[in-house]
SERO-4910 file (N, C-alpha, C, O; in steps of 0.05 Angstrom, whole numbers):
BEGIN
 pado doro    nc1    nc2    nc3   cac1   cac2   cac3    cc1    cc2    cc3    oc1    oc2    oc3
  Met    A     17    -24      0      0      0      0     18     25      0     34     28     18
  Arg    A     14     42    -20     29     67    -22     10     91    -20     -9     92    -36
  Ile    A     16    109     -2     -2    132      3     14    158     -1     35    162     11
  Leu    A      3    175    -18     14    201    -23     -1    222     -7    -26    223     -8
  Val    A     13    239      8      0    260     24     10    287     14     33    292     15
  Ser    A     -9    303      4     -2    330     -4     -9    349     18    -28    344     33
  Gly    A      6    371     20      2    390     42     13    378     68      2    382     89
  Ala    A     36    365     66     48    350     88     59    368    111     64    358    133
  Tyr    A     62    394    106     73    411    127     51    423    144     57    435    165
  Gly    A     26    420    136      4    431    152     -2    415    176     11    395    182
  Gln    A    -22    423    191    -30    409    216    -37    380    211    -27    362    224
  Leu    A    -55    376    192    -65    349    187    -43    332    174    -39    309    183
  Gly    A    -29    342    155     -7    327    142     14    319    162     25    297    162
  Ser    A     20    338    180     41    332    201     31    310    220     47    294    229
  Glu    A      5    310    227     -5    289    244     -5    262    231      0    241    243
  Ile    A    -10    261    205     -9    236    190     20    226    190     25    202    192
  Lys    A     39    245    187     67    238    187     75    226    214     91    207    215
  Thr    A     64    237    235     70    226    262     59    198    265     71    181    279
  Leu    A     36    192    253     24    166    256     36    144    238     30    120    242
  Arg    A     52    152    219     62    132    199     77    109    211     77     87    200
  Ser    A     90    114    234    105     92    246     87     69    256     97     47    260
  Glu    A     62     75    260     43     55    268     33     38    245     17     19    249
  Tyr    A     41     45    221     33     30    197     57     22    181     61     31    158
  Pro    A     75      6    192    100     -1    179     96    -15    152    114    -16    135
  Glu    A     73    -27    148     68    -42    123     60    -23    100     57    -31     77
  Trp    A     55      2    107     47     22     86     71     40     80     87     47     97
  Asp    A     72     48     54     94     66     45     81     93     41     64     97     24
  Phe    A     91    113     56     80    140     54     99    158     38    124    156     41
  Leu    A     88    175     21    102    196      7     90    223     15     66    227     12
  Phe    A    107    240     27     97    266     36    107    288     19    131    290     14
  Thr    A     89    305      9     97    327     -8     84    353      2     64    353     15
  Asp    A     97    375     -6     86    401     -1     95    419    -24    107    409    -44
  Val    A     90    445    -22     95    462    -45    124    462    -54    129    468    -77
  Asp    A    143    455    -37    171    456    -45    179    433    -63    199    434    -77
  Asn    A    164    411    -62    171    389    -80    148    378    -97    152    359   -113
  Leu    A    124    391    -95    103    384   -114     83    407   -115     70    414    -96
  Asp    A     81    419   -139     62    441   -144     36    429   -153     32    422   -176
  Ile    A     17    426   -134     -9    413   -141    -27    431   -158    -48    423   -167
  Thr    A    -18    456   -164    -33    473   -182    -24    470   -211    -35    483   -229
  Asp    A     -4    452   -215      7    447   -242      0    419   -250     12    400   -239
  Glu    A    -18    415   -269    -27    388   -276     -5    371   -287     -3    347   -280
  Asn    A     13    383   -303     35    367   -314     54    358   -292     64    335   -293
  Ala    A     59    375   -273     77    368   -251     65    346   -234     79    327   -226
  Val    A     39    347   -229     26    326   -214     26    300   -229     32    279   -217
  Asp    A     21    301   -255     20    277   -271     48    264   -271     51    239   -268
  Gln    A     69    280   -276     96    269   -277    105    258   -250    119    238   -249
  Phe    A     96    270   -228    104    261   -202     91    234   -196    104    216   -185
  Ile    A     66    231   -203     51    207   -196     57    184   -215     56    160   -207
  Ala    A     62    189   -240     66    168   -260     88    149   -251    110    157   -244
  Gly    A     81    123   -252    101    102   -246    106     97   -217    122     79   -210
  Lys    A     93    111   -199     98    107   -170     80     87   -157     83     81   -133
  Asn    A     60     77   -171     42     56   -161     29     66   -135     28     51   -115
  Ile    A     18     90   -135      4    101   -112    -24     90   -110    -38     88   -130
  Asp    A    -32     82    -86    -59     71    -82    -79     93    -72   -102     93    -80
  Phe    A    -69    110    -54    -86    131    -43    -72    158    -44    -47    159    -41
  Leu    A    -87    179    -49    -76    206    -46    -94    221    -25   -118    223    -29
  Ile    A    -81    231     -4    -96    247     16    -88    276     12    -65    284     16
  Asn    A   -107    292      4   -101    320     -2   -107    337     23   -130    344     29
  Cys    A    -86    344     37    -88    361     61    -81    390     54    -84    408     71
  Ala    A    -73    395     30    -64    422     22    -88    441     19   -109    433      9
  Ala    A    -85    465     29   -107    485     27    -96    513     33    -76    516     47
  Tyr    A   -110    533     23   -105    561     31   -124    566     54   -148    569     50
  Thr    A   -113    567     78   -130    568    102   -130    596    116   -142    598    138
  Ala    A   -117    616    105   -117    643    116   -144    655    109   -147    670     90
  Val    A   -164    650    126   -192    656    120   -195    686    115   -208    694     95
  Asp    A   -185    704    132   -188    732    128   -172    743    104   -181    759     89
  Lys    A   -147    733    101   -130    741     79   -143    734     52   -138    748     32
  Ala    A   -158    712     51   -170    703     26   -189    724     15   -192    725    -10
  Glu    A   -200    741     32   -219    762     22   -205    781      3   -218    793    -15
  Ser    A   -179    785      7   -164    803    -11   -144    789    -29   -132    801    -47
  Asp    A   -142    763    -25   -124    747    -42   -140    725    -56   -134    701    -53
  Ile    A   -160    733    -70   -180    715    -82   -166    696   -102   -173    673   -103
  Glu    A   -148    707   -117   -135    691   -138   -120    667   -127   -124    644   -136
  Thr    A   -104    671   -107    -88    649    -95   -107    629    -81   -103    605    -84
  Ala    A   -127    639    -67   -145    621    -53   -160    604    -73   -165    580    -69
  Thr    A   -167    616    -96   -182    601   -117   -164    579   -129   -173    557   -134
  Ile    A   -139    586   -135   -121    567   -147   -116    543   -129   -117    520   -138
  Val    A   -110    549   -103   -104    527    -84   -128    511    -75   -127    487    -74
  Asn    A   -150    525    -69   -173    512    -57   -193    501    -78   -206    481    -72
  Ala    A   -194    513   -101   -214    505   -121   -202    490   -144   -211    468   -151
  Leu    A   -181    502   -157   -170    490   -181   -152    466   -175   -154    445   -189
  Ala    A   -134    468   -155   -116    446   -149   -130    420   -142   -122    399   -152
  Pro    A   -151    420   -126   -165    395   -121   -176    382   -146   -177    357   -148
  Gly    A   -185    398   -165   -195    387   -190   -172    374   -206   -177    353   -218
  Ile    A   -149    386   -205   -125    374   -218   -118    347   -206   -114    328   -220
  Leu    A   -118    347   -179   -111    322   -165   -132    300   -171   -126    277   -175
  Ala    A   -157    308   -172   -179    289   -178   -176    278   -207   -180    254   -211
  Lys    A   -169    295   -226   -166    287   -254   -143    267   -256   -146    247   -270
  Val    A   -121    273   -244    -97    256   -246   -101    229   -231    -93    208   -240
  Thr    A   -114    231   -208   -118    206   -193   -137    187   -208   -134    163   -207
  Lys    A   -157    199   -221   -175    182   -237   -160    169   -260   -165    145   -266
  Lys    A   -142    184   -272   -127    173   -294   -111    149   -286   -108    129   -302
  Tyr    A   -100    149   -262    -82    127   -253    -96    108   -234    -83     90   -222
  Gly    A   -122    111   -231   -137     92   -214   -130     95   -184   -131     75   -170
  Ile    A   -124    119   -175   -117    124   -147   -142    134   -132   -157    150   -143
  Lys    A   -145    124   -108   -168    134    -92   -160    160    -78   -139    162    -66
  Leu    A   -177    180    -81   -171    207    -70   -188    212    -46   -213    208    -45
  Ile    A   -175    222    -24   -189    232     -1   -182    261      2   -159    269      6
  His    A   -202    278     -1   -198    307     -1   -211    320     23   -233    313     31
  Ile    A   -197    339     36   -206    351     60   -219    379     54   -208    396     41
  Ser    A   -244    382     65   -258    407     61   -266    419     89   -254    411    109
  Thr    A   -286    436     89   -290    453    113   -320    458    119   -337    456    101
  Asp    A   -325    465    144   -352    473    152   -360    500    140   -383    508    140
  Tyr    A   -340    516    130   -346    542    119   -362    541     93   -370    562     82
  Val    A   -368    517     83   -385    515     59   -414    521     67   -431    525     50
  Phe    A   -420    521     93   -447    526    103   -449    556    113   -429    569    118
  Ala    A   -474    566    114   -478    593    122   -473    597    152   -467    619    161
  Gly    A   -476    576    167   -472    577    196   -496    588    211   -494    598    233
  Asp    A   -520    586    199   -545    597    212   -564    574    220   -587    579    225
  Ala    A   -554    550    222   -571    527    229   -574    526    260   -562    541    274
  Cys    A   -592    508    269   -596    505    297   -594    475    305   -599    468    328
  Glu    A   -585    459    286   -579    431    292   -556    422    274   -552    434    253
  Pro    A   -541    401    282   -517    394    267   -522    391    237   -541    378    228
  Tyr    A   -504    402    221   -505    400    192   -500    372    183   -480    359    191
  Ser    A   -517    361    165   -512    336    152   -500    341    125   -500    364    115
  Glu    A   -490    320    112   -478    323     86   -498    331     65   -490    341     44
  Glu    A   -524    327     70   -544    333     50   -555    362     53   -571    371     36
  Asp    A   -548    376     74   -558    403     78   -548    422     57   -527    418     46
  Asp    A   -564    443     52   -557    462     32   -531    477     40   -527    484     63
  Val    A   -514    482     20   -490    497     24   -494    526     17   -510    532     -1
  Asn    A   -481    544     31   -484    572     26   -460    587     39   -464    602     58
  Pro    A   -436    584     27   -413    597     39   -415    628     40   -427    640     21
  Gln    A   -404    640     61   -407    669     65   -382    685     58   -383    710     60
  Gly    A   -361    672     51   -336    686     44   -320    672     23   -328    651     14
  Val    A   -298    684     16   -281    673     -5   -270    646      2   -270    628    -15
  Tyr    A   -261    643     26   -250    617     35   -271    595     31   -265    574     19
  Gly    A   -295    599     41   -316    579     39   -324    573     10   -329    550      2
  Arg    A   -326    595     -6   -334    591    -34   -313    575    -49   -319    558    -65
  Thr    A   -287    582    -44   -266    568    -59   -264    538    -50   -259    521    -67
  Lys    A   -269    533    -25   -269    505    -15   -292    490    -27   -290    466    -33
  Leu    A   -315    502    -29   -339    489    -41   -333    484    -71   -340    462    -81
  Asp    A   -321    503    -85   -314    498   -113   -295    475   -115   -296    460   -134
  Gly    A   -276    473    -96   -258    450    -96   -272    424    -93   -266    405   -107
  Glu    A   -292    423    -75   -308    398    -72   -321    391    -99   -321    368   -107
  Arg    A   -333    411   -111   -348    406   -137   -329    397   -159   -336    380   -175
  Asn    A   -305    409   -159   -286    401   -180   -276    372   -175   -272    357   -195
  Val    A   -272    365   -150   -265    337   -144   -286    318   -153   -280    298   -166
  Gln    A   -311    324   -147   -332    306   -155   -337    305   -185   -345    284   -196
  Ala    A   -331    327   -198   -334    327   -227   -312    311   -241   -317    297   -261
  Gln    A   -287    313   -231   -264    300   -244   -260    271   -235   -251    255   -250
  Asn    A   -267    265   -210   -264    238   -200   -287    232   -180   -283    234   -155
  Pro    A   -310    224   -190   -333    219   -173   -329    197   -152   -344    195   -133
  Glu    A   -308    181   -155   -302    159   -136   -286    168   -112   -273    152    -99
  Ser    A   -285    194   -107   -269    205    -86   -285    207    -59   -310    207    -59
  Val    A   -270    209    -37   -282    215    -11   -274    243     -3   -251    250     -4
  Ile    A   -294    259      4   -290    286     13   -298    288     43   -320    280     50
  Ile    A   -280    297     59   -285    299     88   -284    328     97   -264    341     95
  Arg    A   -307    338    106   -309    365    117   -302    364    147   -312    347    161
  Thr    A   -286    383    155   -279    385    184   -282    413    193   -288    431    178
  Ala    A   -277    418    219   -281    444    231   -263    449    255   -257    430    269
  Trp    A   -256    473    260   -242    482    284   -217    464    290   -214    455    312
  Leu    A   -201    461    270   -178    442    272   -155    455    287   -149    479    284
  Tyr    A   -143    439    304   -119    448    319   -101    423    323   -110    401    319
  Ser    A    -76    428    331    -58    406    336    -33    416    349    -31    440    356
  Val    A    -14    399    354     12    408    365     29    421    344     50    433    350
  Tyr    A     20    420    318     36    431    296     23    457    286     -1    461    289
  Gly    A     39    474    275     29    498    261     18    518    280     21    517    304
  Asn    A      4    538    268    -10    559    283    -39    552    286    -52    546    266
  Asn    A    -50    554    310    -78    548    314    -88    560    340    -72    572    355
  Phe    A   -113    558    345   -126    571    368   -114    562    394   -109    579    412
  Val    A   -109    537    397    -99    527    423    -72    539    429    -67    549    451
  Lys    A    -54    539    410    -27    550    415    -27    580    418    -12    592    434
  Thr    A    -46    594    403    -48    622    406    -59    630    434    -48    648    447
  Met    A    -79    615    443    -90    620    470    -69    616    492    -67    632    511
  Leu    A    -53    595    490    -33    589    509    -12    612    510     -4    621    532
  Arg    A     -4    621    487     15    643    486      4    669    497     16    682    514
  Val    A    -19    677    487    -32    702    495    -40    702    524    -37    722    538
  Gly    A    -51    679    533    -60    677    560    -37    680    580    -41    693    601
  Arg    A    -14    669    573      9    672    591     21    700    591     32    709    610
  Glu    A     17    714    568     28    741    565     11    762    579     21    780    591
  Arg    A    -16    759    576    -34    780    584    -47    775    611    -51    794    627
  Gly    A    -55    751    616    -70    745    641   -100    750    639   -115    741    656
  Glu    A   -109    764    617   -137    767    612   -142    773    583   -125    786    570
  Leu    A   -164    764    572   -171    769    545   -201    764    540   -214    752    556
  Gly    A   -210    774    517   -238    769    509   -240    750    486   -223    751    467
  Val    A   -259    732    487   -263    712    465   -293    710    459   -310    711    477
  Val    A   -299    708    433   -328    708    425   -342    683    436   -331    661    436
  Phe    A   -367    687    444   -383    665    455   -407    658    438   -421    639    443
  Asp    A   -412    674    416   -435    669    399   -428    655    373   -444    656    354
  Gln    A   -405    642    373   -398    624    350   -393    597    362   -376    593    380
  Val    A   -409    577    353   -410    551    366   -401    529    346   -410    530    322
  Gly    A   -385    510    355   -376    489    338   -365    466    354   -372    462    378
  Ser    A   -347    450    342   -335    428    356   -305    429    351   -295    422    329
  Pro    A   -289    437    371   -260    436    369   -251    409    360   -260    388    371
  Thr    A   -232    408    341   -225    382    329   -194    379    329   -180    394    316
  Asn    A   -185    359    343   -156    352    344   -149    339    317   -160    319    310
  Ala    A   -130    351    303   -122    341    277   -112    312    278   -113    297    259
  Ala    A   -102    305    302    -92    277    305   -115    257    302   -111    235    292
  Asp    A   -139    265    312   -162    247    310   -172    245    281   -179    223    272
  Leu    A   -171    267    266   -179    266    238   -159    250    222   -166    234    205
  Ala    A   -133    253    228   -112    237    215   -117    207    219   -115    191    200
  Leu    A   -123    199    243   -128    171    249   -153    162    235   -154    139    225
  Ala    A   -174    178    234   -198    171    220   -193    166    190   -203    147    178
  Ile    A   -177    183    178   -170    179    150   -155    153    145   -161    139    126
  Leu    A   -136    147    162   -121    122    160   -139     98    166   -135     76    155
  Asp    A   -159    102    183   -179     80    187   -195     75    162   -200     52    155
  Val    A   -202     96    148   -217     93    122   -200     77    103   -210     59     89
  Ile    A   -174     84    101   -156     70     83   -153     41     91   -153     23     75
  Gly    A   -150     36    117   -146      9    128   -170     -8    122   -167    -32    114
  Leu    A   -194      3    125   -218    -12    120   -221    -18     90   -230    -40     82
  Ser    A   -212      0     73   -213     -4     44   -192    -23     35   -196    -37     15
  Glu    A   -170    -25     49   -149    -44     42   -159    -73     46   -153    -91     31
  Lys    A   -175    -77     68   -186   -103     73   -205   -112     52   -206   -135     44
  Glu    A   -221    -92     43   -242    -98     23   -247    -73      6   -259    -54     17
  Pro    A   -239    -72    -19   -241    -48    -36   -269    -36    -36   -272    -12    -38
  Lys    A   -290    -52    -34   -317    -42    -35   -324    -25    -10   -344    -11     -9
  Asn    A   -307    -27     11   -311    -11     35   -305     18     31   -313     35     47
  Phe    A   -291     25      9   -286     53      2   -310     64    -12   -314     60    -36
  Val    A   -327     77      4   -352     87     -7   -350    117    -13   -348    134      5
  Pro    A   -349    125    -39   -346    153    -47   -368    170    -36   -390    161    -30
  Gly    A   -362    196    -33   -382    215    -24   -371    236     -5   -347    237     -1
  Ile    A   -389    252      5   -381    273     24   -387    263     53   -408    252     58
  Tyr    A   -368    269     71   -371    260     99   -363    284    117   -349    302    109
  His    A   -373    282    141   -366    302    162   -350    289    184   -356    267    193
  Phe    A   -329    303    193   -314    294    217   -306    318    233   -292    336    224
  Ser    A   -313    317    259   -302    335    279   -304    320    305   -317    299    306
  Asn    A   -292    330    326   -295    316    351   -323    319    361   -338    336    353
  Glu    A   -331    301    379   -358    301    390   -361    325    410   -342    334    421
  Gly    A   -386    333    414   -392    354    433   -393    381    420   -386    385    396
  Val    A   -402    401    435   -406    428    425   -394    448    444   -395    445    469
  Ala    A   -382    469    433   -371    490    450   -370    516    434   -370    516    410
  Ser    A   -370    539    449   -364    564    436   -334    569    437   -320    554    451
  Trp    A   -324    589    423   -296    595    425   -289    603    453   -267    597    463
  Tyr    A   -307    616    467   -304    624    495   -300    598    512   -282    597    528
  Asp    A   -318    579    508   -316    554    523   -290    540    518   -277    530    536
  Phe    A   -282    541    493   -257    528    484   -233    541    499   -216    527    509
  Ala    A   -232    567    499   -210    582    512   -209    576    542   -188    571    553
  Val    A   -233    576    554   -234    571    583   -223    543    589   -208    539    608
  Ala    A   -231    523    573   -221    496    577   -191    493    573   -178    479    588
  Ile    A   -180    508    553   -151    507    548   -136    517    573   -117    504    582
  Phe    A   -145    539    584   -131    550    607   -134    533    632   -116    529    648
  Glu    A   -158    522    636   -163    504    659   -145    480    657   -131    473    677
  Met    A   -144    467    634   -128    442    631    -98    447    632    -83    430    641
  Ala    A    -90    470    621    -61    476    620    -51    490    645    -27    494    649
  Gly    A    -70    497    664    -62    510    688    -52    538    684    -34    548    698
  Val    A    -64    552    664    -56    579    658    -76    598    672   -100    596    669
  Glu    A    -65    617    688    -82    637    701    -89    659    682    -73    677    677
  Cys    A   -113    658    671   -121    678    652   -151    682    654   -167    663    652
  Gln    A   -160    707    657   -188    713    659   -199    717    631   -190    734    616
  Val    A   -220    702    624   -232    703    598   -259    717    599   -276    709    615
  Ser    A   -262    738    583   -288    752    582   -302    745    556   -290    744    535
  Pro    A   -328    740    557   -343    733    533   -349    758    516   -357    779    526
  Leu    A   -344    755    490   -350    777    471   -370    768    450   -372    744    445
  Thr    A   -385    787    439   -402    780    416   -385    785    391   -365    798    391
  Ser    A   -394    773    369   -379    774    344   -375    803    334   -355    810    323
  Asp    A   -395    820    340   -393    848    331   -372    864    347   -364    886    339
  Gln    A   -365    853    370   -344    865    386   -316    857    377   -296    868    385
  Phe    A   -315    837    360   -290    827    349   -292    823    319   -292    801    309
  Pro    A   -295    846    304   -300    844    275   -276    833    260   -253    838    267
  Thr    A   -281    817    240   -261    806    222   -270    809    193   -293    812    188
  Pro    A   -251    809    174   -258    812    146   -278    791    136   -294    797    118
  Thr    A   -276    767    147   -294    746    139   -315    741    161   -309    741    185
  Lys    A   -340    738    152   -361    731    170   -358    702    179   -360    683    162
  Arg    A   -353    697    204   -350    670    215   -378    657    218   -397    671    225
  Pro    A   -380    631    213   -406    617    218   -413    618    248   -396    613    265
  His    A   -438    625    254   -446    625    282   -451    597    293   -450    592    317
  Tyr    A   -455    579    274   -461    551    282   -447    532    263   -453    531    239
  Ser    A   -427    517    273   -411    500    256   -411    471    265   -392    456    258
  Val    A   -431    463    279   -432    435    289   -439    416    266   -458    421    251
  Leu    A   -424    395    263   -428    376    241   -439    349    251   -431    340    272
  Asn    A   -457    338    236   -468    312    241   -449    291    231   -443    290    207
  Lys    A   -438    274    248   -417    255    240   -428    226    237   -412    208    233
  Ser    A   -454    222    237   -465    195    237   -457    180    211   -453    155    212
  Lys    A   -455    194    189   -449    181    163   -421    168    163   -418    145    156
  Ile    A   -401    184    171   -374    173    171   -370    151    192   -356    132    188
  Arg    A   -384    155    215   -382    135    236   -394    108    227   -383     87    231
  Asn    A   -417    110    214   -431     85    206   -418     72    181   -418     48    179
  Thr    A   -408     88    163   -396     77    138   -369     66    143   -362     44    132
  Phe    A   -352     80    158   -324     72    160   -316     62    188   -293     56    194
  Glu    A   -335     61    207   -330     51    234   -309     67    248   -293     55    264
  Val    A   -308     93    244   -287    109    256   -296    116    285   -319    119    291
  Arg    A   -276    119    302   -281    127    330   -277    157    332   -258    168    322
  Ile    A   -296    171    345   -296    200    347   -295    208    376   -316    207    389
  Pro    A   -272    217    386   -270    224    415   -285    251    421   -290    267    403
  Tyr    A   -291    254    446   -303    279    456   -282    301    456   -258    296    461
  Trp    A   -290    325    450   -270    347    445   -253    353    469   -229    359    466
  Arg    A   -264    352    493   -248    358    517   -227    337    522   -205    343    530
  Asp    A   -234    311    516   -214    290    519   -191    294    499   -168    290    506
  Ser    A   -198    301    475   -177    305    454   -160    330    460   -136    330    454
  Leu    A   -173    350    471   -157    374    478   -137    367    500   -114    377    498
  Lys    A   -145    351    519   -127    343    540   -102    328    529    -80    332    538
  Val    A   -107    311    510    -85    296    497    -66    315    483    -42    312    485
  Cys    A    -77    334    468    -60    353    454    -43    370    473    -20    374    468
  Leu    A    -56    379    495    -41    395    514    -18    379    527      3    390    533
  Gln    A    -23    353    532     -3    336    544     21    333    524     44    332    532
  Arg    A     14    331    498     35    329    478     51    355    476     76    354    473
  Leu    A     37    377    478     51    403    477     70    407    500     91    420    497
  Glu    A     64    396    523     81    399    546    108    385    542    128    392    554
  Lys    A    108    365    525    132    349    520    150    360    498    172    351    494
  Ile    A    139    380    484    155    392    462    174    413    472    189    425    457
***
């Protein structure tokens, strides 16, 4: 089994890299912009040709949500066009594609967890380009799996958990929005879920069921709740004040409700989905050792 991971320097790609030692029978190839330009179809084709790749996990994305509002061209190329290129080339070589998307494809005005069948209505450039990426993947390689996730963090890269730890220790008090609700998601859990999907498919090819799926940790929290939990578990003395979204304006309108219904991925691929507080505790323990 040979697995190609694009976007290997990001949070999710780095977590997959960390897990590879637990799969000694699998051969992983990790790429990022420095050794594979996924926006160049010829480069992708030449890289993949002859390598006998079985799966491609596309973790690459333009994730600077606010910057995307003024950098539409780059966001479009990376989030919308590149996934279509990967889908086209993987179909050509009979490779199974797993592509990662986002809760930002939804308007964020729901009052119950979003299912894969709910109407999409992205509110900003990031969400629109990610939705276009999903559509391009399905158009070029309908046999792909698309996994939407939300509120991703890990021991790698820049994310809310690491920012809160740094700012909390520096300031001792801060304000965090409480009217945006979702499910904090440890990238390590998503990485394991993806590898579970591949493992199940290795046992029986028909277990790889194409389509759109949702994955985030279980449970619901606001960003305020998330920050409070981070400080409590990390033993950081920081007073957190709740803010409304209009008190903390950003170029992009954030979804007020980003909770995802995970029943489809759980039932189809038998993945285990931990509770967000349990996964946060694991991440903080790992950060202490770094």
